[in-house]
MDTraj code that builds the backbone (N, CA, C; nanometers):
import mdtraj as md
import numpy as np

residues = "MET ALA THR LYS GLY LYS ALA LYS LYS LYS GLN PRO SER GLY ASN ALA ASN ASN GLY TYR GLN LEU LYS ILE VAL THR SER ASP VAL CYS ALA VAL CYS LYS THR PRO CYS ALA ARG GLY LEU ARG TYR LEU GLU ARG MET ARG VAL PRO GLY ALA SER GLY ASN GLY VAL PRO CYS ILE LEU THR ARG TYR LYS ALA".split()
xyz = np.array([
    [-0.6705, -1.7113, 4.5854],
    [-0.5574, -1.7832, 4.5357],
    [-0.5519, -1.7675, 4.3837],
    [-0.4399, -1.7156, 4.3332],
    [-0.4231, -1.6929, 4.1897],
    [-0.3678, -1.8191, 4.1246],
    [-0.4139, -1.8449, 4.0055],
    [-0.3630, -1.9606, 3.9335],
    [-0.2389, -1.9199, 3.8554],
    [-0.1454, -2.0102, 3.8493],
    [-0.0231, -1.9825, 3.7752],
    [-0.0414, -2.0292, 3.6320],
    [0.0171, -1.9572, 3.5437],
    [0.0100, -1.9943, 3.4026],
    [0.0407, -1.8734, 3.3162],
    [0.0225, -1.8907, 3.1904],
    [0.0511, -1.7823, 3.0970],
    [-0.0627, -1.6817, 3.0984],
    [-0.0252, -1.5571, 3.0867],
    [-0.1255, -1.4514, 3.0810],
    [-0.1928, -1.4537, 2.9442],
    [-0.3180, -1.4219, 2.9413],
    [-0.3920, -1.4206, 2.8165],
    [-0.3564, -1.2946, 2.7387],
    [-0.3226, -1.3112, 2.6111],
    [-0.2864, -1.1974, 2.5274],
    [-0.4118, -1.1231, 2.4857],
    [-0.3994, -0.9926, 2.4798],
    [-0.5114, -0.9086, 2.4406],
    [-0.5250, -0.9097, 2.2884],
    [-0.6444, -0.9341, 2.2391],
    [-0.6691, -0.9351, 2.0964],
    [-0.6936, -0.7922, 2.0487],
    [-0.6351, -0.7532, 1.9343],
    [-0.6605, -0.6190, 1.8829],
    [-0.8061, -0.6065, 1.8373],
    [-0.8575, -0.4874, 1.8463],
    [-0.9953, -0.4659, 1.8040],
    [-1.0047, -0.4784, 1.6526],
    [-1.1235, -0.4942, 1.6025],
    [-1.1447, -0.5177, 1.4611],
    [-1.1052, -0.4011, 1.3728],
    [-1.1103, -0.2789, 1.4241],
    [-1.0789, -0.1640, 1.3410],
    [-0.9334, -0.1207, 1.3524],
    [-0.8527, -0.1897, 1.4306],
    [-0.7116, -0.1550, 1.4448],
    [-0.6361, -0.2002, 1.3201],
    [-0.5598, -0.1097, 1.2617],
    [-0.4818, -0.1405, 1.1430],
    [-0.3350, -0.1387, 1.1827],
    [-0.2731, -0.2548, 1.1925],
    [-0.1344, -0.2643, 1.2349],
    [-0.0394, -0.2833, 1.1186],
    [-0.0876, -0.2746, 0.9967],
    [-0.0031, -0.3001, 0.8807],
    [0.0498, -0.1714, 0.8194],
    [0.0877, -0.1815, 0.6948],
    [0.1400, -0.0684, 0.6210],
    [0.0343, -0.0145, 0.5267],
    [0.0467, 0.1120, 0.4926],
    [-0.0397, 0.1766, 0.3952],
    [0.0469, 0.2174, 0.2778],
    [-0.0091, 0.2130, 0.1587],
    [0.0615, 0.2552, 0.0384],
    [-0.0056, 0.3793, -0.0169],
    [0.0742, 0.4750, -0.0601],
    [0.0179, 0.5948, -0.1211],
    [-0.0232, 0.5624, -0.2644],
    [-0.1310, 0.6253, -0.3087],
    [-0.1774, 0.6093, -0.4458],
    [-0.1087, 0.7157, -0.5304],
    [-0.0374, 0.6725, -0.6330],
    [0.0336, 0.7662, -0.7197],
    [-0.0241, 0.7588, -0.8605],
    [-0.0130, 0.8683, -0.9324],
    [-0.0636, 0.8754, -1.0688],
    [0.0493, 0.8482, -1.1674],
    [0.0159, 0.8476, -1.2948],
    [0.1134, 0.8102, -1.3969],
    [0.2270, 0.9108, -1.4085],
    [0.2034, 1.0375, -1.3779],
    [0.3123, 1.1352, -1.3867],
    [0.4190, 1.1083, -1.2808],
    [0.3792, 1.0592, -1.1647],
    [0.4755, 1.0231, -1.0602],
    [0.5509, 0.8971, -1.1011],
    [0.4815, 0.7999, -1.1583],
    [0.5465, 0.6761, -1.2034],
    [0.6464, 0.7046, -1.3158],
    [0.6172, 0.8021, -1.3999],
    [0.7042, 0.8318, -1.5128],
    [0.8397, 0.8846, -1.4682],
    [0.8473, 0.9556, -1.3568],
    [0.9733, 1.0141, -1.3113],
    [1.0356, 0.9347, -1.1972],
    [0.9815, 0.8185, -1.1661],
    [1.0322, 0.7368, -1.0567],
    [1.1723, 0.6867, -1.0876],
    [1.2612, 0.6918, -0.9869],
    [1.3996, 0.6469, -1.0055],
    [1.4110, 0.4949, -1.0077],
    [1.3209, 0.4257, -0.9385],
    [1.3226, 0.2796, -0.9349],
    [1.1847, 0.2276, -0.9756],
    [1.1571, 0.2195, -1.1055],
    [1.0242, 0.1774, -1.1506],
    [0.9970, 0.0312, -1.1166],
    [0.8740, 0.0041, -1.0749],
    [0.8329, -0.1323, -1.0422],
    [0.7434, -0.1860, -1.1548],
    [0.7167, -0.3132, -1.1513],
    [0.6368, -0.3768, -1.2558],
    [0.4937, -0.3227, -1.2566],
    [0.4370, -0.3020, -1.1393],
    [0.2997, -0.2507, -1.1306],
    [0.2907, -0.1109, -1.1901],
    [0.3895, -0.0275, -1.1598],
    [0.3916, 0.1087, -1.2128],
    [0.4105, 0.1121, -1.3631],
    [0.4960, 0.0240, -1.4156],
    [0.5179, 0.0200, -1.5599],
    [0.3927, -0.0260, -1.6342],
    [0.3205, -0.1240, -1.5775],
    [0.1941, -0.1671, -1.6396],
    [0.0932, -0.0529, -1.6405],
    [0.0887, 0.0216, -1.5314],
    [-0.0033, 0.1349, -1.5225],
    [0.0332, 0.2419, -1.6248],
    [0.1627, 0.2688, -1.6412],
    [0.2062, 0.3666, -1.7409],
    [0.1633, 0.3261, -1.8812],
    [0.1761, 0.1991, -1.9136],
    [0.1357, 0.1508, -2.0457],
    [-0.0142, 0.1694, -2.0685],
    [-0.0939, 0.1413, -1.9666],
    [-0.2395, 0.1600, -1.9803],
    [-0.2756, 0.3059, -1.9977],
    [-0.2028, 0.3962, -1.9303],
    [-0.2359, 0.5375, -1.9361],
    [-0.1863, 0.6045, -2.0642],
    [-0.0989, 0.5378, -2.1390],
    [-0.0500, 0.5950, -2.2643],
    [-0.1527, 0.5831, -2.3765],
    [-0.2526, 0.4980, -2.3600],
    [-0.3581, 0.4814, -2.4604],
    [-0.4436, 0.6075, -2.4594],
    [-0.4700, 0.6675, -2.5761],
    [-0.5532, 0.7878, -2.5806],
    [-0.6924, 0.7627, -2.5231],
    [-0.7369, 0.8515, -2.4399],
    [-0.8692, 0.8413, -2.3792],
    [-0.8736, 0.7583, -2.2528],
    [-0.7601, 0.7097, -2.2053],
    [-0.7565, 0.6275, -2.0841],
    [-0.7758, 0.7162, -1.9614],
    [-0.8481, 0.6635, -1.8667],
    [-0.8647, 0.7360, -1.7401],
    [-0.8303, 0.6401, -1.6273],
    [-0.7619, 0.6919, -1.5287],
    [-0.7197, 0.6065, -1.4182],
    [-0.7241, 0.6811, -1.2868],
    [-0.7256, 0.6059, -1.1790],
    [-0.7308, 0.6648, -1.0453],
    [-0.5977, 0.6560, -0.9734],
    [-0.4981, 0.5991, -1.0359],
    [-0.3681, 0.5825, -0.9731],
    [-0.3431, 0.4375, -0.9381],
    [-0.2250, 0.4123, -0.8847],
    [-0.1839, 0.2774, -0.8498],
    [-0.1110, 0.2834, -0.7155],
    [-0.1293, 0.1839, -0.6274],
    [-0.0568, 0.1836, -0.5011],
    [0.0936, 0.1659, -0.5256],
    [0.1744, 0.2514, -0.4652],
    [0.3181, 0.2482, -0.4865],
    [0.3855, 0.1842, -0.3652],
    [0.4578, 0.0764, -0.3879],
    [0.5241, 0.0044, -0.2805],
    [0.6391, 0.0860, -0.2222],
    [0.6918, 0.1799, -0.2963],
    [0.8044, 0.2612, -0.2495],
    [0.7608, 0.3720, -0.1538],
    [0.6319, 0.3971, -0.1446],
    [0.5821, 0.5044, -0.0580],
    [0.5038, 0.4487, 0.0599],
    [0.5377, 0.3297, 0.1063],
    [0.4611, 0.2713, 0.2157],
    [0.4985, 0.3373, 0.3489],
    [0.4030, 0.3414, 0.4366],
    [0.4247, 0.3987, 0.5696],
    [0.3440, 0.3211, 0.6715],
    [0.3898, 0.3227, 0.7930],
    [0.3240, 0.2493, 0.9026],
    [0.1990, 0.3257, 0.9438],
    [0.0863, 0.2573, 0.9436],
    [-0.0394, 0.3225, 0.9812],
    [-0.0700, 0.3020, 1.1271],
])
top = md.Topology()
chain = top.add_chain()
for i, resn in enumerate(residues, 1):
    res = top.add_residue(resn, chain, resSeq=i)
    for name in ("N", "CA", "C"):
        top.add_atom(name, md.element.get_by_symbol(name[0]), res)
traj = md.Trajectory(xyz[None], top)
């Protein structure tokens, strides 16, 4: 005899990524961007200092479903 009720929802595994991913862009990409964001502009200012080194910044305009 089966019990009536709501079915139990399956929990996603710990390594499943259901969100969005952002591409990391460098200052040269931010400099030519048609719609500059605040994060990109701050990064550009930091990279204009002589001797600055950076690894890039996540760009919200290049997000994709992972």
